[in-house]
N, C-alpha and C positions, 0 to 999 in steps of 0.2 A: 663622183672617186669617195669609196669607204674611209670614217677616219683609220688611225694609224695607230698601229701597234701601239700598244705599253709596252719598252725593253725587257730585260729578261728581269735585268737587275731589280727595277720599278718595282714585279711583278713581285719578287722574293719578297723585297723592303716590305708589301702592302699584306703578306700572309702571311709577315711576323706581327706586323703591326696587330692586324687581329687574332691573332691564335696571343699575342701576350695582353690583351683587352677579353677574353676571355676567359685565360690562369688568372686572374686577375680577379673574377668576379667569380673563381671561385674559388678562394682562396680569401674572399671579405662571407661569402657564407658558407664556406666552412668556421672560422669565426666566431661570428654571430650564434650561430647554433651547434657547435663541435660537431663535430666525426658521429660518422650515423651509428646507431643503438642497432641492438638483432629485434627483430619485431616492430623496427619504430611501429609501419599500418596496422600492425589494428592495437600498438596501443594509444594509437589516435581516435580511436573508436572505441578503447578500452570504463567506463562508469565506475568509480569507483564503489562496490557493495558497504551495502547499509552496514556502519559497526551496531551489533545484538548491544542491547538499553545494559547501562548500567547496573551491575548486582544478580543480573542470568546468573544462574549455577551454572555449574558444569554437568553436571543431563542433562538441566535444558539447553544447553547449548548444543549437545552432538543430532545428527543428520539423522535424520529416520534416513530404512533401505526403501526404495523403491521399491514398490512392488511394480507386478504386472497390470496392473490396474490400480490409478488413483481413486475404485474404487471401496477398494483391502479397508477395513475396517480400525485393521490395527497402523499401518502407513497413516490412518487419518488423527490416529489417535497420538498415534505419538509427533503429529506435521504439526497441527492444531496446540498437543500440552494437552495435558488434561489437569492445570492447578486444581488447583482447591481457591476458589473466589464468593466472594460474601452475595448475597443481592437486597434486594431497599427489602426484604423485608428478617435483614438477619441470620438468613437459613446459609449452607456452605453448601455450593455445587461445585460440580468438576468440570472442568471450560469442556470439552469434548464430547463426557458421557450425556452432560444432565442436562445442554445448552445446543447440541447440532448433531447429533450422531440421530443417523438416522430425515434432517429434516430439513422442511424450506424455510429459511433464518432469512431476518430482513436485518442487518450491523448496522452500529451507530459510533458515531467515540460524539460523546460533551463531554459539559464538567457543568458545574451548578454556575459557576460564574459568570460563568461564557456571554459579552455581554453584545460578539460580535455573530458570532457564526450560528452559534446553538438559536435564540430565535428566532433563528430562518427555518433548521434543521426543525424543532420536531411544533408550530404548528404541520411541517408537514407528515413529521410522522403519525401526529394525530389522526391529521385527515384519512393518509396509508393507515388506520384502526375502522376508522370507519369506512372508506369504501370494502374491506374487504369480512367487515361485517361477524358474520357467526364461525370464519374461516378464522380468525384469527386468536392466538391461540390452537387453534384444534389441528388447523395447519399450518400458519404457515407463524412461529413466533419472530416478534420486533425482540432484538437484541441494545440496548444500549446498553456500552460501555465508558464507565468514565476515567479519562484521560489524567485527572486532579484526581488517588485517588489519598492521598495524604488527608486534601480538606474533604470531601462526598465522601459521610461514612454513609452507611445505612440509611442508617434516620433523614439525610442532609436528603438524599437520591426519592426515598418519599417521600417527600414531602414534594420535591422538587415536578416527579410523577406530577399528581395528585391540582400540583398546580397549573400544568397546559389538559387536565385533565384523562389522563391513558390511566387505558382499561385493563383488567385481566388480559392474563395474558400476553405480556407488556414489561420485561424481565430490565429493568436497569443491577449495574455491575460495577462494586468496588471489590477490593482486598485488597492486599501487599501490594505496594508499588512495585519489583520486584519485580511478580507474577501478573496484575497489569502490561508491565511495558513489557512482557518476555511476548503478552499474548496479541498485543497491538501488534507489536514487533511479528511475529510469526504473519499477524492478519493484513499486513504489509501496507503496518498504519502511520509506525510509528515518528516523533518528532521529540526529540532532543528536549526540543521546551513544549510542555503540551501547549502550552494559548497559542503555537502554532498547528493545531492540533487541526486532522482531516474533515470536509464535510463532506465526504464519499459516504455512499449507503452500500453496506455490499448487500445484492443478490445470489445468493445458494442455497440449490440442491445441492445437502450435505452426501446423501443417499446416495448418483450418484453424480458427483462430484465435477457439477454448474455453476459456474458461476457467473457472477456479472458486474463490474464495476461504475454507479449510479449516481451524479450528482445533487446533493441533494434541494436541491435550491428545483429542485427540476421538476415541473407538473402531480401530483402527486399522483396523476391519474398516471398516469405514465409506469412509475412508477412499480402500483397496482397491479398495473395490467401484467407487470413483465412475470410480477412470482406469479400470478396466472397462471400467465403460459408454462412457469415451471411445475406447477404444480397440473400440470392437463398434460406433461408430458413424461409425469414421472411412471 
């Protein structure tokens, strides 16, 4: 014989208790988290965009008009900026026109008083330049941007390059802080505290808008091979 069925009154009481427990759970959640907000699901996956560096000029902050193709030089000049900077020889250059336009580049971020990351990056850069041979300066431009331009004068950068054995074809850049900060920001490597600077290398075929990020502590042979690969695809 099967078990007796609960009476209708008991069943109603059980349903009432269950509903009350669910309602209590909803109220607790409401108190803890607040009412649902519009587009909450999207907000959970949003990441704050890095703010432009302090001192960036209004005209520098303007967005470049996106063209049909990223190889458009006018768009590239607007995006990367053509701000004036100084080389280790004290020569004024415009960042896009003189350093990037039409070139294959290896861009790094350094400062002369760095005691942790840069002593790792610099020997690798020296080795990469050796591996490139006569293609360094002719087919590939090495560019190291100081993230501490207030201390790193052209003279300081020149001595720094000599210390590690940098050869012609490797340009060190400094300049006004607001210009350096903005250039580094446009390259996606800006940090409010320059001591937290990136150890990434940016490998780029500017003409064909091909870019890659590579860790600066990777084997120099791997990075040099990527540069040669970019050259071969031109």
